[in-house]
C-alpha positions in Angstrom: -25.6 18.3 12.8 -21.6 18.7 13.1 -19.4 16.9 10.3 -17.7 15.4 13.5 -18.4 15.4 16.8 -16.6 17.2 19.1 -18.3 16.2 22.5 -17.1 13.1 21.9 -15.1 11.8 24.6 -12.3 10.0 22.2 -11.5 13.8 21.3 -11.5 14.8 24.3 -7.1 14.2 24.6 -5.2 16.7 22.9 -3.3 14.2 21.4 -6.3 12.0 20.0 -6.8 15.6 17.9 -3.5 15.4 17.0 -2.5 12.5 15.6 -5.9 13.1 13.3 -5.5 16.1 12.4 -1.1 14.7 11.3 -2.6 12.7 9.8 -4.8 14.2 7.4 -1.7 16.6 6.8 0.4 13.0 6.3 -2.3 11.5 3.9 -2.1 14.6 1.4 0.9 15.1 1.2 1.8 11.4 0.5 -0.6 11.6 -1.7 0.3 14.3 -3.6 4.0 13.8 -3.8 4.8 10.7 -4.2 1.3 8.5 -5.0 0.0 11.0 -7.4 -3.3 11.2 -6.4 -4.8 14.5 -6.9 -8.4 13.8 -5.8 -7.2 12.2 -2.9 -4.9 14.8 -1.8 -7.6 17.7 -2.1 -9.5 15.6 -0.1 -7.1 14.6 2.8 -6.3 18.4 3.0 -9.7 19.4 3.1 -10.8 16.8 5.7 -7.6 18.8 7.0 -8.8 21.8 7.5 -12.0 20.6 8.3 -10.2 19.4 11.7 -7.7 22.5 12.0 -11.2 24.0 12.3 -13.1 21.5 14.8 -10.7 20.3 16.8 -8.8 23.6 17.7 -10.5 26.8 16.3 -14.2 25.9 17.2 -13.6 23.2 19.7 -16.1 23.8 23.4 -13.3 24.9 25.7 -13.8 23.1 29.6 -15.0 25.4 31.9 -12.4 26.7 35.1 -14.8 24.7 37.1 -14.5 21.4 35.0 -12.5 18.7 36.5 -10.0 17.4 34.1 -8.3 19.4 31.2 
């Protein structure tokens, strides 16, 4: 069982995966620099790292014969 279901159609477009990952990075930076919430920053950076792995490293690639990029 995976934490994020990368087979879900909502995560198929690249811009959505970039948006979610970028939001988590921005949240972590905001927490550590402005708000001082170190626990929330660690949580956000941990989720950011997981999203990088799940969305860009281990993301299932489409085959050559599969339509729709």
